[in-house]
C-alpha positions as CSV (number, residue, x, y, z in Angstrom):
1,M,100.1,120.3,135.2
2,S,97.9,119.7,131.9
3,L,99.7,117.5,129.2
4,N,99.0,117.3,125.6
5,L,100.6,115.4,123.0
6,D,102.8,118.2,121.2
7,T,104.1,119.2,124.3
8,V,105.3,115.8,125.8
9,V,106.6,115.1,122.6
10,E,108.6,118.0,122.3
11,R,109.9,117.5,126.0
12,F,110.8,113.7,124.8
13,C,112.9,114.8,121.9
14,E,114.8,117.4,123.8
15,K,115.8,114.6,126.5
16,F,116.5,112.3,124.2
17,E,118.2,114.5,121.5
18,A,121.2,112.4,121.1
19,S,119.0,109.2,120.5
20,G,117.4,111.2,117.7
21,N,120.3,112.5,116.0
22,L,121.9,108.9,116.1
23,S,118.6,107.5,114.6
24,E,118.8,109.9,111.6
25,K,122.7,109.1,111.4
26,A,122.0,105.3,111.5
27,G,119.4,105.5,108.8
28,A,122.0,106.3,106.3
29,Y,123.0,102.6,106.6
30,I,119.9,100.8,108.2
31,P,116.5,101.4,106.8
32,G,114.8,103.5,109.5
33,G,118.0,103.5,111.9
34,Y,117.4,100.1,113.6
35,S,116.6,96.5,112.7
36,R,113.6,96.0,114.5
37,S,110.2,98.1,113.3
38,S,108.8,97.8,116.8
39,L,111.7,99.8,118.2
40,T,110.4,103.1,117.4
41,F,109.1,105.1,120.5
42,G,107.2,107.7,118.9
43,P,109.6,110.2,116.8
44,H,112.5,107.7,117.3
45,A,114.0,104.8,119.6
46,I,115.9,105.8,122.9
47,F,119.7,104.3,122.5
48,V,121.0,102.7,125.3
49,E,124.5,102.4,126.6
50,R,124.4,99.9,129.3
51,G,121.9,98.2,131.8
52,E,122.2,97.5,135.3
53,G,119.8,95.4,137.3
54,A,116.1,97.3,136.9
55,Y,117.8,100.5,135.2
56,I,119.0,101.2,131.7
57,Q,121.1,104.3,130.9
58,T,120.6,106.0,127.7
59,I,123.4,107.7,125.6
60,E,121.9,111.0,126.9
61,G,123.3,109.9,130.4
62,H,119.4,109.2,131.8
63,Q,118.6,106.4,134.0
64,L,115.2,104.7,133.2
65,L,113.5,102.1,135.1
66,D,113.2,99.5,132.5
67,L,109.8,98.2,132.1
68,H,110.7,97.1,128.6
69,N,112.9,94.6,129.4
70,C,113.8,93.6,125.6
71,F,110.5,92.7,125.1
72,S,109.8,90.9,128.0
73,C,113.2,88.9,127.9
74,N,115.1,90.2,130.8
75,I,113.0,88.6,133.6
76,L,116.2,88.7,135.7
77,G,116.9,92.5,134.8
78,H,120.3,93.8,133.3
79,N,123.6,92.0,134.0
80,H,122.4,89.7,136.8
81,P,125.1,88.1,138.3
82,A,124.2,84.4,137.7
83,V,124.1,85.0,133.9
84,T,126.8,86.9,133.6
85,E,129.0,84.6,135.6
86,A,127.8,81.7,133.4
87,I,128.7,83.4,130.3
88,T,132.3,84.7,131.8
89,E,133.1,81.2,132.8
90,F,132.1,79.6,129.7
91,A,133.6,82.2,127.0
92,P,137.2,81.1,126.9
93,N,135.9,77.8,125.7
94,G,134.9,79.5,122.3
95,F,131.7,80.6,121.0
96,C,130.5,78.7,118.3
97,F,130.7,75.1,117.2
98,G,129.4,72.9,114.4
99,N,129.2,70.2,117.5
100,P,126.4,69.8,120.1
101,M,127.6,70.6,123.9
102,E,125.9,69.1,126.9
103,H,124.4,72.2,128.3
104,E,121.8,72.0,125.5
105,H,120.6,68.8,126.6
106,K,120.6,70.1,130.3
107,L,118.3,73.1,129.3
108,A,115.9,70.9,127.4
109,K,115.8,68.6,130.4
110,I,114.8,71.8,132.6
111,L,112.0,72.7,130.1
112,C,110.7,69.0,129.9
113,E,110.6,68.9,133.8
114,R,109.0,72.1,134.2
115,I,106.2,71.9,131.5
116,E,103.8,69.0,131.9
117,S,102.9,68.9,128.2
118,V,106.5,69.0,127.0
119,E,108.4,65.7,126.5
120,K,110.7,66.5,123.8
121,V,112.4,70.0,122.8
122,I,114.2,71.2,119.8
123,F,116.2,74.7,119.7
124,S,116.2,77.2,117.4
125,C,117.8,81.1,117.6
126,S,114.3,82.7,118.2
127,G,110.6,82.8,119.1
128,S,110.0,83.6,115.4
129,E,111.9,80.6,114.3
130,A,110.2,78.3,117.0
131,C,106.7,79.2,115.4
132,L,107.8,78.4,112.0
133,S,109.1,75.0,113.4
134,A,105.7,74.4,115.1
135,I,103.6,74.8,112.2
136,R,105.9,72.8,110.1
137,I,105.7,69.8,112.6
138,A,101.9,70.3,112.8
139,R,101.5,69.9,109.1
140,A,103.8,67.1,108.9
141,N,102.0,65.2,111.7
142,T,98.5,65.9,110.4
143,G,99.3,65.9,106.8
144,K,97.0,69.0,106.4
145,N,97.9,72.3,105.1
146,K,96.2,75.2,107.0
147,I,97.0,76.9,110.0
148,A,94.6,78.8,112.2
149,K,95.8,81.9,114.3
150,F,93.9,84.6,116.1
151,E,93.2,87.9,115.3
152,G,95.6,90.2,117.5
153,G,97.8,87.1,117.9
154,Y,101.5,87.5,117.0
155,H,103.9,84.9,116.6
156,G,107.1,86.4,114.9
157,L,108.2,87.3,111.8
158,G,106.8,84.6,109.6
159,D,104.1,85.5,106.6
160,E,101.5,83.1,108.2
161,F,101.9,85.3,111.5
162,L,102.0,88.7,110.1
163,L,98.1,88.2,109.1
164,S,95.3,90.1,111.4
165,L,97.7,91.5,113.9
166,H,95.8,94.7,114.1
167,P,92.6,94.1,112.3
168,D,90.9,97.3,111.1
169,P,87.3,96.3,109.7
170,A,88.0,99.3,107.4
171,L,90.8,97.5,105.7
172,L,88.6,94.5,104.9
173,A,89.1,92.4,108.1
174,G,85.7,90.9,107.6
175,P,82.9,90.6,110.2
176,A,83.9,90.0,114.1
177,D,82.4,86.7,114.1
178,R,83.9,85.5,110.8
179,P,87.3,87.3,110.4
180,L,89.4,87.7,107.1
181,P,93.3,87.3,107.0
182,V,94.7,90.8,106.4
183,A,98.5,91.4,105.8
184,N,100.2,93.8,108.1
185,S,103.2,93.9,106.1
186,A,104.0,94.4,102.4
187,G,105.5,91.5,100.4
188,I,103.1,88.9,101.8
189,P,101.9,86.7,99.1
190,N,98.3,86.1,98.5
191,Y,98.7,82.1,98.8
192,T,99.8,82.7,102.3
193,A,96.5,83.9,103.4
194,A,94.9,81.5,101.4
195,N,96.4,78.8,103.9
196,V,95.7,81.0,107.2
197,I,92.3,80.9,109.0
198,V,91.5,83.5,111.4
199,L,89.8,83.2,114.6
200,P,88.0,85.9,116.7
201,Q,89.2,86.0,120.3
202,N,87.1,84.9,123.1
203,D,84.2,83.8,120.8
204,L,84.1,80.1,121.1
205,E,81.1,79.4,119.1
206,S,82.4,81.2,116.0
207,C,85.7,79.4,116.4
208,E,84.0,76.0,116.6
209,R,82.1,76.7,113.7
210,I,85.1,78.0,111.7
211,L,87.3,75.3,112.4
212,T,84.7,72.9,111.8
213,E,84.2,74.0,108.2
214,N,87.9,73.9,107.5
215,A,88.9,70.8,109.9
216,S,89.9,68.4,106.8
217,D,92.8,70.9,105.8
218,T,93.6,72.6,109.1
219,A,96.9,71.3,110.9
220,G,97.1,73.4,114.1
221,V,95.7,76.4,115.9
222,I,98.5,78.7,117.3
223,M,97.6,81.1,120.1
224,E,99.0,83.0,122.9
225,L,97.1,82.4,126.2
226,Q,97.7,85.9,126.7
227,T,98.4,88.1,123.5
228,G,101.5,90.3,123.5
229,A,102.7,92.5,120.6
230,G,98.7,92.6,119.3
231,G,97.8,94.2,122.8
232,V,97.4,92.5,126.1
233,I,93.9,90.5,125.8
234,D,93.0,88.2,128.7
235,F,91.5,85.1,127.6
236,D,88.3,83.5,129.5
237,P,89.2,80.0,130.9
238,D,85.9,78.6,129.6
239,F,87.2,79.9,126.0
240,V,90.5,78.2,126.1
241,H,89.2,75.0,127.5
242,G,86.4,74.7,125.2
243,L,88.9,75.5,122.3
244,R,91.0,72.7,123.5
245,D,88.0,70.4,123.3
246,V,87.2,71.6,120.0
247,T,90.7,71.2,118.7
248,Q,91.0,67.4,119.9
249,K,87.4,66.5,118.6
250,L,88.7,67.7,115.1
251,G,92.1,66.4,114.7
252,I,93.7,69.7,115.1
253,L,96.9,70.0,116.9
254,L,97.0,72.8,119.4
255,I,100.2,74.9,119.4
256,V,100.5,77.4,122.6
257,D,103.0,80.4,122.0
258,E,104.5,80.8,125.4
259,V,107.4,82.8,124.2
260,I,106.1,85.6,126.6
261,T,103.8,83.8,128.9
262,L,106.2,81.2,130.1
263,R,107.3,84.1,132.5
264,A,103.8,84.0,134.0
265,A,104.3,80.8,136.1
266,F,107.0,78.3,137.1
267,N,105.2,75.8,135.0
268,G,104.1,78.1,132.1
269,M,100.9,80.1,131.8
270,Q,99.1,76.8,130.6
271,S,99.5,75.3,134.1
272,L,97.5,78.2,135.1
273,F,94.8,77.3,132.7
274,G,95.0,73.6,133.3
275,I,95.6,72.4,129.8
276,L,97.9,70.5,127.8
277,P,98.6,71.5,124.3
278,D,100.2,69.4,121.7
279,L,103.1,71.8,121.0
280,T,104.6,74.5,122.9
281,V,106.6,77.4,121.6
282,M,109.0,79.1,124.0
283,G,111.7,81.9,123.9
284,K,112.8,85.0,125.6
285,I,113.3,84.2,129.0
286,I,114.8,80.6,128.3
287,G,118.0,82.2,126.7
288,G,118.4,84.4,129.8
289,G,118.6,87.6,127.4
290,L,120.4,86.0,124.6
291,P,118.9,84.9,121.5
292,L,117.0,81.4,121.6
293,G,113.8,79.6,120.6
294,A,112.2,76.1,121.3
295,V,109.3,73.9,120.3
296,G,108.6,71.3,122.9
297,G,105.5,69.1,123.2
298,Q,104.6,65.1,123.1
299,E,107.0,62.8,121.9
300,K,104.9,61.2,119.4
301,Y,105.0,64.7,117.4
302,F,108.9,64.5,117.2
303,R,109.2,61.0,116.1
304,M,109.3,62.3,112.4
305,H,112.6,64.1,113.3
306,D,113.8,60.9,114.6
307,E,113.3,59.5,111.4
308,H,114.7,62.4,109.5
309,L,111.6,63.2,107.9
310,I,111.1,67.0,109.2
311,Y,114.1,69.1,108.5
312,H,115.2,71.4,111.3
313,S,118.4,72.9,111.5
314,G,120.2,76.1,111.5
315,T,124.0,77.5,112.2
316,N,123.4,78.8,115.6
317,H,120.5,76.4,117.0
318,G,121.2,75.8,120.6
319,H,124.0,78.3,120.7
320,P,126.4,77.3,123.5
321,L,126.2,81.1,125.0
322,S,122.3,81.0,124.8
323,T,122.0,77.6,126.4
324,I,124.5,78.4,128.9
325,A,122.7,81.7,129.9
326,G,119.3,80.1,129.7
327,I,120.3,77.5,132.2
328,A,121.2,80.0,134.7
329,C,118.2,82.4,133.9
330,M,115.8,79.2,134.6
331,E,117.6,77.9,137.6
332,T,117.5,81.3,139.2
333,M,113.6,81.4,138.3
334,N,112.2,79.2,141.2
335,K,109.1,79.3,142.6
336,K,110.2,81.9,145.2
337,A,111.2,84.2,142.2
338,Y,108.1,83.8,140.4
339,K,106.1,84.6,143.6
340,K,107.9,87.8,144.0
341,L,107.2,89.0,140.3
342,N,103.6,87.9,140.3
343,D,103.1,89.6,143.7
344,F,104.3,92.9,142.3
345,G,102.4,92.5,139.2
346,S,99.3,91.9,141.3
347,R,99.9,94.8,143.3
348,I,100.1,97.0,140.1
349,K,97.1,95.6,138.7
350,T,95.0,95.9,141.7
351,E,96.1,99.2,143.1
352,L,95.8,100.8,139.7
353,N,92.4,99.4,138.7
354,E,90.8,100.0,142.3
355,W,92.1,103.7,142.1
356,A,90.8,104.4,138.4
357,D,87.4,102.9,139.2
358,E,87.0,105.1,142.3
359,K,88.3,108.1,140.2
360,Q,86.3,107.2,137.3
361,Y,89.2,107.5,135.0
362,P,89.3,105.4,131.6
363,F,91.9,103.3,132.3
364,F,92.5,99.8,133.3
365,V,95.3,97.3,133.7
366,N,95.0,93.7,132.7
367,G,97.4,90.7,132.3
368,T,98.7,88.0,134.3
369,G,101.6,87.9,136.5
370,S,104.6,90.0,135.6
371,H,103.8,90.9,132.0
372,L,100.9,93.4,132.0
373,G,99.2,95.6,129.6
374,Y,97.7,99.3,130.3
375,E,95.1,100.5,128.5
376,I,93.5,104.4,128.4
377,T,89.7,103.9,126.9
378,D,87.0,105.9,125.8
379,E,85.0,105.8,128.8
380,P,85.3,104.4,132.4
381,N,84.6,101.1,133.1
382,R,85.2,99.9,129.7
383,K,87.0,96.3,129.4
384,Y,88.1,94.7,126.1
385,K,87.3,91.1,125.4
386,S,89.1,91.3,122.1
387,C,91.6,93.3,120.0
388,R,88.7,94.9,117.9
389,D,87.7,96.0,121.2
390,M,91.1,97.6,121.8
391,M,91.4,99.1,118.1
392,T,87.5,100.6,118.5
393,F,87.6,102.1,122.1
394,S,91.5,102.8,122.7
395,N,92.3,106.6,123.2
396,E,95.4,106.3,120.9
397,D,96.2,110.1,121.8
398,N,96.5,109.6,125.4
399,M,98.1,106.2,125.3
400,Q,101.0,108.0,123.3
401,I,100.7,110.9,126.1
402,F,101.3,108.4,129.0
403,A,104.1,106.6,127.2
404,F,105.9,109.8,126.3
405,E,105.6,111.1,129.8
406,M,106.8,107.9,131.4
407,A,109.8,108.3,129.6
408,N,110.1,111.8,130.4
409,Q,109.7,111.0,134.1
410,G,112.5,108.2,133.9
411,I,110.4,105.4,133.3
412,F,110.6,103.2,130.0
413,P,107.7,100.8,129.1
414,M,106.9,99.1,126.1
415,Y,105.5,102.1,123.6
416,R,102.3,99.8,122.7
417,G,100.9,99.7,126.3
418,Q,102.8,96.6,127.8
419,I,105.0,96.4,130.9
420,A,107.3,93.7,132.0
421,L,108.7,93.3,135.2
422,S,112.2,91.9,136.3
423,M,113.7,90.4,139.5
424,S,115.8,93.2,140.0
425,M,113.1,95.5,140.9
426,S,112.3,96.7,144.2
427,K,109.3,97.7,146.1
428,K,110.5,101.3,145.6
429,D,110.5,100.8,141.9
430,I,106.9,99.4,141.7
431,D,106.1,102.2,143.9
432,S,107.4,104.7,141.4
433,F,105.5,103.1,138.6
434,I,102.3,103.3,140.1
435,N,102.6,106.8,141.6
436,T,103.8,108.1,138.2
437,S,100.8,106.4,136.4
438,K,98.8,108.0,138.6
439,E,100.2,111.7,138.3
440,I,100.0,111.4,134.6
441,L,96.3,110.2,134.7
442,D,95.3,113.0,137.2
443,A,97.1,115.7,134.8
444,L,95.0,114.0,131.9
445,Y,91.7,113.7,133.5
446,G,91.7,115.5,137.1
447,N,90.1,118.6,135.9
448,S,87.8,117.0,133.5
């Protein structure tokens, strides 16, 4: 079997024809057909009717192994009994109140007990909102204005975060050791970029120089310990520890975005690095598949909330259904559950990397735990240290072919080269992803 982009896209459009038609129909009322820019899977999104366990069923009636899991939210899979029963049991009590409920406190307690750096927690409706709250807390506590973020780092919908997500040097992103903020969306004002410092990944010397130059007006550095939407990049432990030292020395708060990476370890990915950030942003799995975000950190940074000096409010913050589902999810995700998922992830990474090295295919898997990234590069044995490496060396056509053909063969990854595993998956499901990956790569490179 030989593969090219035109043929796999043609088969994709035939297989998911109803989704294409519905995308076009929905476009009459919703720009682009749906409210998330990142939903488009090539020509159009795949519309879903329902999910059960490790699988989703599309409106065409196709069953797909779900390695997307709502951008990594569904760590338990779909319709997990613990979450479904918790929601069903609570629902007769009502859905929304202007009063607190005790399970908001219970979920906060779970998060504080699991994550060593977290002593207090406030909830919002999403990771995006939680990131915005985190930078407000950093600015309020330091009296400084600027926020530093990394190239390739994604922290939600806020204007400050939609800068330098996919830095293209041709679009005035600046040199690699002194990157400049570049808007990834229309509608971001110039004054926002003036208050955002952009840092290079895995380059401690440059980060220290840039932060030192801006220390007097930099409130915080926000970072993922493993990037997500900007492409999966692993950070070197020495780099992370060095950055923690630099921020402490300069009086800059370190904000770790664990919206995705909380699924990497029972105590969060920060426990794998052995660091204690000042603030931690959480989301996705803490809501059990329902919308929920949170900011946690050292108690001293929340005293201004107690004193009503920082405003934090929202109609559905700490929503009862989300916190009920979150408790069920987090209690189910015990250390044994994390081990199962991480063993699955380790097997995928090890087996495919060893196989690709043996075949001398330009392919590798990176990442930690149950959230991984796959990359098809320009040549064998290429490894990425930064998002600029990814933009420079990625074979974009073959990345698209790989994703489309996965869907054609009954597996649904994230289009941008990521996979997120769930507790509902079996050894057979992992076998399926590994074997299908090998089949597609053999079709691309086996005769070259």
